[in-house]
N, C-alpha and C positions, 0 to 999 in steps of 0.2 A: 504494500500500500504506500502510495506517495503522500508524504505529509503536505498539508495545506500550509502555505507560507503567508504570514501576515507581516506587516511592516511597522516600524516605529511610527507613531502618530495615529494608527488605527484605533478607533473607539471600540470598546468592548463592554459587554454586560456580564456580570458574575451572578449566578443564580443563588448563591449563598449555600449554607449548610447548617448543621446544628449549632455551630459556634459563631458563625459569621452571617450578617445580614446581606441581602442582595445589594449590589452596588454597580455603578458605572465606573469606567476607568479608561485609561489610555495605555497602549503599549509604548513603553519608553525606550525599550532596547530589544533587538532581536539578537540573541546570543549565538555564538558559534556552536557547532555540533559538539556533543560530549559523548562519553561512553554509554549514556543511558538513552539519549534521544538525538535524532538528527537536527531537531530544531527546538528551541525553548525561548521563552520571552520573560522580560521583566515588565510587570504591569503596576501602574500607580493608580490607586483608587481615589475618586473624587471626594468621597465622604470624609476622609481623614488624611489623605496624602500618603498613606501606607503603601509601600512597594512590596509586592509579592515577586520574589526572584525565582527564576528557573521554572516557570509554568510550562509544562511540556505540551507539545502540539496535540497530544491525545486528549487533553482536557477540552479541546474545541471540537472533537469528533462527535458526530451524532450518535448518541447512545443514551440509555436510561439514566446514567450517572453524569451526563454532560454538565460541566460547571461553567464553561466560558463560551460566549457567542460573540461574533461581531455584533455591535449594537444595531446596525441596520438589519441584520438577519433576525435578531431577537424581536425588534419592532415589527417586522413583516410577519413573523410567525404569530405574534400576539394579536395583531390586527386581523389576520386570517382566522384565528381561533374565535375572536369576537364575532366576526361576520358569520361563521358557521353556527354559532350559538344563536345569533339573532335570526337566522334563517330557519331554525327549528320551530316546528309548530308545537304549541302547548296543547295538552289534552284537557 
């Protein structure tokens, strides 16, 4: 599988987890390959300026445990879900 490559400056959405709230942020650095992944990123969150270092490309892959989205993809998916719900007929 070829890793999707994002660039510094790309806006992202973090879905959150048990210990962290969802947040938007920006990729501040695309790191060189290491022994664990061909691509990883440093991401700075808007809410507190915290930087998560070494976020691997697999965190962006479509899966049930997906944590990171490009912000534009997240918004498109959210709006599509809203439209599907609005189109449903209530009984």
